[in-house]
C-alpha positions as a Markdown table, in Angstrom:
| # | Residue | x | y | z |
|---|---|---|---|---|
| 1 | Met | 109.6 | 87.2 | 109.7 |
| 2 | Thr | 110.4 | 90.9 | 109.7 |
| 3 | Thr | 111.3 | 93.1 | 112.6 |
| 4 | Asp | 108.2 | 94.6 | 114.4 |
| 5 | Ile | 107.1 | 96.3 | 117.6 |
| 6 | Cys | 104.6 | 94.1 | 119.5 |
| 7 | Ile | 102.4 | 95.6 | 122.3 |
| 8 | Tyr | 101.1 | 93.2 | 124.9 |
| 9 | Arg | 97.4 | 92.4 | 124.8 |
| 10 | Gly | 95.3 | 94.9 | 126.9 |
| 11 | Lys | 98.0 | 97.6 | 126.9 |
| 12 | Lys | 97.1 | 100.9 | 125.4 |
| 13 | Ile | 99.4 | 103.6 | 124.0 |
| 14 | Pro | 98.5 | 107.1 | 125.2 |
| 15 | Lys | 97.8 | 109.8 | 122.7 |
| 16 | Asn | 100.9 | 111.6 | 121.3 |
| 17 | Pro | 103.3 | 110.0 | 123.8 |
| 18 | Ile | 106.8 | 111.1 | 124.6 |
| 19 | Ile | 109.3 | 108.5 | 123.3 |
| 20 | Ile | 112.7 | 108.0 | 124.9 |
| 21 | Glu | 115.0 | 105.9 | 122.8 |
| 22 | Gly | 117.7 | 103.8 | 124.5 |
| 23 | Phe | 119.5 | 101.6 | 122.0 |
| 24 | Pro | 123.1 | 100.8 | 123.0 |
| 25 | Ser | 125.8 | 103.4 | 122.3 |
| 26 | Lys | 129.4 | 104.3 | 123.4 |
| 27 | Gly | 129.9 | 103.4 | 127.1 |
| 28 | Phe | 126.4 | 101.8 | 127.1 |
| 29 | Val | 125.3 | 105.3 | 128.3 |
| 30 | Ser | 121.9 | 105.2 | 126.6 |
| 31 | Thr | 121.1 | 101.7 | 127.8 |
| 32 | Ile | 122.2 | 102.5 | 131.4 |
| 33 | Ala | 120.2 | 105.7 | 131.4 |
| 34 | Ala | 117.0 | 104.0 | 130.0 |
| 35 | Lys | 117.3 | 101.1 | 132.4 |
| 36 | Tyr | 117.8 | 103.4 | 135.4 |
| 37 | Met | 114.8 | 105.5 | 134.4 |
| 38 | Ile | 112.6 | 102.4 | 134.1 |
| 39 | Asp | 113.6 | 101.2 | 137.5 |
| 40 | Glu | 113.5 | 104.6 | 139.3 |
| 41 | Leu | 110.1 | 105.5 | 137.8 |
| 42 | Asp | 108.7 | 102.0 | 138.3 |
| 43 | Met | 107.6 | 101.9 | 134.6 |
| 44 | Glu | 105.2 | 99.3 | 133.3 |
| 45 | Pro | 106.3 | 96.8 | 130.6 |
| 46 | Ile | 104.0 | 97.2 | 127.6 |
| 47 | Gly | 105.7 | 95.5 | 124.7 |
| 48 | Tyr | 108.9 | 94.4 | 122.9 |
| 49 | Ile | 110.6 | 94.3 | 119.5 |
| 50 | Glu | 110.5 | 90.9 | 117.8 |
| 51 | Ser | 112.9 | 90.0 | 115.0 |
| 52 | Asp | 114.4 | 87.0 | 113.3 |
| 53 | Lys | 117.7 | 88.9 | 113.5 |
| 54 | Ile | 118.0 | 88.4 | 117.3 |
| 55 | Lys | 116.6 | 84.9 | 117.6 |
| 56 | Ser | 117.6 | 82.7 | 120.6 |
| 57 | Val | 118.4 | 85.6 | 122.9 |
| 58 | Ala | 116.8 | 86.2 | 126.3 |
| 59 | Val | 118.0 | 88.3 | 129.2 |
| 60 | Ile | 117.3 | 87.5 | 132.9 |
| 61 | His | 116.5 | 90.0 | 135.6 |
| 62 | Asn | 115.4 | 88.9 | 139.1 |
| 63 | Ser | 115.1 | 85.3 | 137.8 |
| 64 | Lys | 112.7 | 86.4 | 135.1 |
| 65 | Pro | 113.5 | 85.7 | 131.4 |
| 66 | Met | 112.8 | 88.7 | 129.2 |
| 67 | Arg | 113.1 | 89.9 | 125.6 |
| 68 | Pro | 116.3 | 91.9 | 125.0 |
| 69 | Ile | 114.5 | 94.9 | 123.5 |
| 70 | Arg | 111.5 | 96.1 | 125.5 |
| 71 | Leu | 109.1 | 99.0 | 125.8 |
| 72 | Tyr | 108.0 | 100.6 | 129.1 |
| 73 | Leu | 105.3 | 103.1 | 130.0 |
| 74 | Arg | 104.6 | 105.6 | 132.8 |
| 75 | Gly | 102.0 | 108.3 | 132.2 |
| 76 | Asn | 102.6 | 109.5 | 128.6 |
| 77 | Val | 106.3 | 108.6 | 128.6 |
| 78 | Ile | 107.4 | 105.4 | 126.7 |
| 79 | Val | 111.0 | 104.2 | 127.0 |
| 80 | Ile | 112.5 | 101.8 | 124.4 |
| 81 | Leu | 115.3 | 99.8 | 126.1 |
| 82 | Ser | 117.7 | 97.6 | 124.3 |
| 83 | Glu | 120.1 | 95.5 | 126.2 |
| 84 | Leu | 121.5 | 94.0 | 122.9 |
| 85 | Met | 123.9 | 95.5 | 120.4 |
| 86 | Ile | 122.2 | 95.5 | 117.0 |
| 87 | Pro | 124.5 | 94.2 | 114.2 |
| 88 | Met | 125.5 | 97.0 | 111.8 |
| 89 | Asn | 124.0 | 95.3 | 108.8 |
| 90 | His | 120.6 | 95.2 | 110.5 |
| 91 | Leu | 120.4 | 98.7 | 112.0 |
| 92 | Ser | 118.1 | 100.0 | 109.2 |
| 93 | Glu | 115.7 | 97.2 | 109.8 |
| 94 | Phe | 115.3 | 98.0 | 113.5 |
| 95 | Ser | 115.0 | 101.7 | 112.9 |
| 96 | Gly | 112.5 | 101.0 | 110.2 |
| 97 | Ala | 110.3 | 99.0 | 112.7 |
| 98 | Val | 110.4 | 102.0 | 115.1 |
| 99 | Ile | 109.5 | 104.4 | 112.3 |
| 100 | Arg | 106.6 | 102.3 | 111.2 |
| 101 | Trp | 105.4 | 102.3 | 114.8 |
| 102 | Phe | 105.8 | 106.1 | 115.0 |
| 103 | Arg | 103.5 | 106.5 | 112.0 |
| 104 | Asp | 100.8 | 104.6 | 114.0 |
| 105 | Ile | 101.1 | 106.3 | 117.4 |
| 106 | Cys | 102.1 | 109.9 | 116.3 |
| 107 | Pro | 104.5 | 110.7 | 119.1 |
| 108 | Gly | 104.3 | 114.2 | 120.5 |
| 109 | Glu | 108.0 | 114.4 | 121.3 |
| 110 | Val | 111.0 | 112.1 | 120.9 |
| 111 | Val | 114.2 | 112.1 | 123.0 |
| 112 | Leu | 117.2 | 110.3 | 121.6 |
| 113 | Leu | 120.0 | 109.2 | 123.9 |
| 114 | Ala | 123.6 | 108.4 | 123.0 |
| 115 | Gly | 127.2 | 108.2 | 124.3 |
| 116 | Ile | 130.0 | 109.6 | 122.2 |
| 117 | Ser | 133.8 | 109.4 | 122.4 |
| 118 | Gly | 135.1 | 111.8 | 125.0 |
| 119 | Lys | 137.9 | 114.3 | 124.7 |
| 120 | Asp | 140.6 | 115.3 | 127.3 |
| 121 | Thr | 138.9 | 118.5 | 128.5 |
| 122 | Asp | 138.3 | 120.0 | 132.0 |
| 123 | Lys | 134.6 | 119.4 | 131.5 |
| 124 | Ala | 133.8 | 115.7 | 132.4 |
| 125 | His | 130.9 | 114.1 | 130.7 |
| 126 | Glu | 130.0 | 117.1 | 128.6 |
| 127 | Ile | 126.6 | 116.9 | 127.0 |
| 128 | Phe | 125.8 | 118.0 | 123.4 |
| 129 | Gly | 122.4 | 118.4 | 122.0 |
| 130 | Leu | 120.4 | 118.8 | 118.8 |
| 131 | Ala | 116.8 | 119.9 | 118.5 |
| 132 | Asn | 114.4 | 120.7 | 115.7 |
| 133 | Thr | 112.2 | 123.4 | 117.3 |
| 134 | Asp | 112.9 | 126.9 | 118.6 |
| 135 | Glu | 111.3 | 125.9 | 122.0 |
| 136 | Leu | 113.5 | 122.9 | 122.5 |
| 137 | Asn | 116.6 | 124.7 | 121.4 |
| 138 | Leu | 115.7 | 127.4 | 124.0 |
| 139 | Gln | 115.5 | 124.7 | 126.6 |
| 140 | Leu | 118.8 | 123.3 | 125.7 |
| 141 | Gly | 120.4 | 126.8 | 125.9 |
| 142 | Gln | 118.9 | 127.4 | 129.3 |
| 143 | Leu | 120.3 | 124.1 | 130.5 |
| 144 | Lys | 123.7 | 125.0 | 129.1 |
| 145 | Val | 123.8 | 122.0 | 126.8 |
| 146 | Ser | 126.3 | 122.6 | 124.0 |
| 147 | Cys | 124.8 | 122.7 | 120.5 |
| 148 | Val | 126.3 | 120.5 | 117.8 |
| 149 | Asp | 127.2 | 122.8 | 114.9 |
| 150 | Glu | 129.0 | 120.4 | 112.6 |
| 151 | Gly | 129.4 | 116.6 | 112.6 |
| 152 | Met | 127.9 | 113.3 | 111.7 |
| 153 | Leu | 125.5 | 110.9 | 113.5 |
| 154 | Thr | 125.2 | 107.2 | 112.8 |
| 155 | Gly | 123.0 | 104.3 | 113.9 |
| 156 | Ile | 119.4 | 103.9 | 114.8 |
| 157 | Ser | 119.3 | 107.4 | 116.5 |
| 158 | Ser | 120.3 | 109.1 | 113.2 |
| 159 | Asp | 117.5 | 107.3 | 111.3 |
| 160 | Leu | 114.9 | 108.3 | 113.9 |
| 161 | Leu | 116.3 | 111.9 | 114.0 |
| 162 | Leu | 115.9 | 112.3 | 110.3 |
| 163 | Tyr | 112.4 | 110.9 | 110.2 |
| 164 | Cys | 111.3 | 113.1 | 113.1 |
| 165 | Val | 112.8 | 116.2 | 111.5 |
| 166 | Glu | 111.3 | 115.5 | 108.1 |
| 167 | Asn | 107.9 | 114.8 | 109.6 |
| 168 | Gly | 107.7 | 117.7 | 112.1 |
| 169 | Ile | 108.0 | 115.7 | 115.3 |
| 170 | Pro | 109.6 | 117.7 | 118.1 |
| 171 | Thr | 112.9 | 115.9 | 118.8 |
| 172 | Ile | 115.9 | 116.3 | 121.0 |
| 173 | Ser | 119.1 | 114.3 | 120.5 |
| 174 | Leu | 121.3 | 114.2 | 123.6 |
| 175 | Met | 124.9 | 113.0 | 123.4 |
| 176 | Thr | 127.2 | 112.6 | 126.4 |
| 177 | Glu | 130.9 | 112.3 | 126.2 |
| 178 | Thr | 132.3 | 109.1 | 127.7 |
| 179 | Lys | 135.5 | 107.1 | 128.0 |
| 180 | Asn | 134.7 | 104.2 | 130.2 |
| 181 | Leu | 132.8 | 101.1 | 129.5 |
| 182 | Pro | 130.3 | 101.0 | 131.1 |
| 183 | Asp | 129.9 | 104.7 | 132.2 |
| 184 | Pro | 127.1 | 105.3 | 134.7 |
| 185 | Leu | 128.3 | 108.8 | 135.5 |
| 186 | Ala | 127.9 | 109.8 | 131.9 |
| 187 | Ala | 124.4 | 108.3 | 132.0 |
| 188 | Ala | 123.6 | 110.2 | 135.2 |
| 189 | Ser | 124.7 | 113.5 | 133.6 |
| 190 | Met | 122.4 | 112.8 | 130.7 |
| 191 | Leu | 119.4 | 111.9 | 133.0 |
| 192 | Val | 119.8 | 115.2 | 134.9 |
| 193 | Ile | 119.1 | 117.0 | 131.6 |
| 194 | Val | 116.2 | 114.6 | 130.7 |
| 195 | Asn | 114.8 | 115.2 | 134.2 |
| 196 | Lys | 114.6 | 118.9 | 133.6 |
| 197 | Ile | 113.4 | 118.8 | 130.0 |
| 198 | Leu | 110.5 | 116.4 | 130.7 |
| 199 | Gly | 109.8 | 117.4 | 134.4 |
| 200 | Leu | 110.4 | 113.9 | 135.7 |
| 201 | Glu | 110.8 | 113.3 | 139.4 |
| 202 | Met | 113.8 | 111.1 | 139.2 |
| 203 | Asp | 116.6 | 110.8 | 141.8 |
| 204 | Thr | 119.9 | 110.2 | 140.0 |
| 205 | Gln | 122.0 | 110.1 | 143.2 |
| 206 | Lys | 122.1 | 106.3 | 143.4 |
| 207 | Leu | 123.4 | 106.1 | 139.8 |
| 208 | Ile | 126.0 | 108.8 | 140.6 |
| 209 | Asp | 127.2 | 106.9 | 143.6 |
| 210 | Glu | 127.4 | 103.6 | 141.7 |
| 211 | Gly | 129.2 | 105.4 | 138.8 |
| 212 | Lys | 131.9 | 106.8 | 141.1 |
| 213 | Lys | 132.6 | 103.3 | 142.4 |
| 214 | Ile | 132.9 | 101.9 | 138.9 |
| 215 | Glu | 135.1 | 104.8 | 137.8 |
| 216 | Val | 137.5 | 104.2 | 140.7 |
| 217 | Met | 137.6 | 100.5 | 139.9 |
| 218 | Phe | 138.3 | 101.1 | 136.2 |
| 219 | Asn | 141.0 | 103.6 | 137.0 |
| 220 | Glu | 142.7 | 101.1 | 139.3 |
| 221 | Leu | 142.5 | 98.3 | 136.7 |
| 222 | Ser | 143.9 | 100.7 | 134.1 |
| 223 | Thr | 146.8 | 101.6 | 136.3 |
| 224 | Gln | 147.5 | 98.0 | 137.1 |
| 225 | Phe | 147.3 | 97.1 | 133.5 |
| 226 | Lys | 149.7 | 99.9 | 132.6 |
| 227 | Arg | 152.2 | 98.9 | 135.3 |
| 228 | Gly | 152.0 | 95.2 | 134.2 |
| 229 | Lys | 152.6 | 96.2 | 130.6 |
| 230 | Glu | 155.6 | 98.4 | 131.5 |
| 231 | Gly | 157.0 | 95.6 | 133.7 |
| 232 | Tyr | 156.6 | 93.1 | 130.9 |
| 233 | Lys | 158.3 | 95.4 | 128.4 |
| 234 | Glu | 161.2 | 96.0 | 130.8 |
| 235 | Thr | 161.6 | 92.2 | 131.4 |
| 236 | Met | 161.6 | 91.4 | 127.7 |
| 237 | Glu | 164.2 | 94.1 | 127.1 |
| 238 | Asn | 166.5 | 92.7 | 129.7 |
| 239 | Tyr | 165.9 | 89.0 | 128.9 |
| 240 | Pro | 167.7 | 87.5 | 125.9 |
| 241 | Ser | 165.4 | 86.0 | 123.3 |
| 242 | Met | 165.5 | 82.3 | 122.5 |
| 243 | Tyr | 165.0 | 83.0 | 118.8 |
| 244 | Met | 167.0 | 85.2 | 116.4 |
């Protein structure tokens, strides 16, 4: 068996849909953003990715077992949500399945989401972007999204980006800086931009509030861990070793 996208019987794909890709990335930013979008917009499940590389895996939400990689639709927007990290040696197989599907459905626009390692700057959750049309680049500039001039992309997003660029599909790649795991605040920052680019009516405040709680919790845990580590080091320095 190969890796394929399966659409439920009776479900139809709209003409030239907008595709939003949410495979896991740093801080699970893309997965959190995709999941929140699906819930907030009450999107309809329309399919899933089937593969022998992720056999014997099911996720459970509200007591319902589900496939770990699913497709959701509202209007002409389709979100690909993956709650499973894809093994590095199988990335090209999964991106190949999405690309084959792209050939069938001819997307009108593709939005790629990713979290990237953050830096110590005054600008929290800074967002960077890449686009392959003048119109989309103008949008990114108006939204004050920093353009990536030099760098390297990896993973499924990079395969999809190259395919879209080479085949003239309007594409935006959005990357948000993150340090925490998970990082709902970074996901919320990204969704604000997605909201404006696609004109979605999505309230991100709940995600922001939840993100603040998680950030406080992680900062407290980090402080406690640091104190414990320093205390352990001090104890070991003052306590004679049994072994020489």
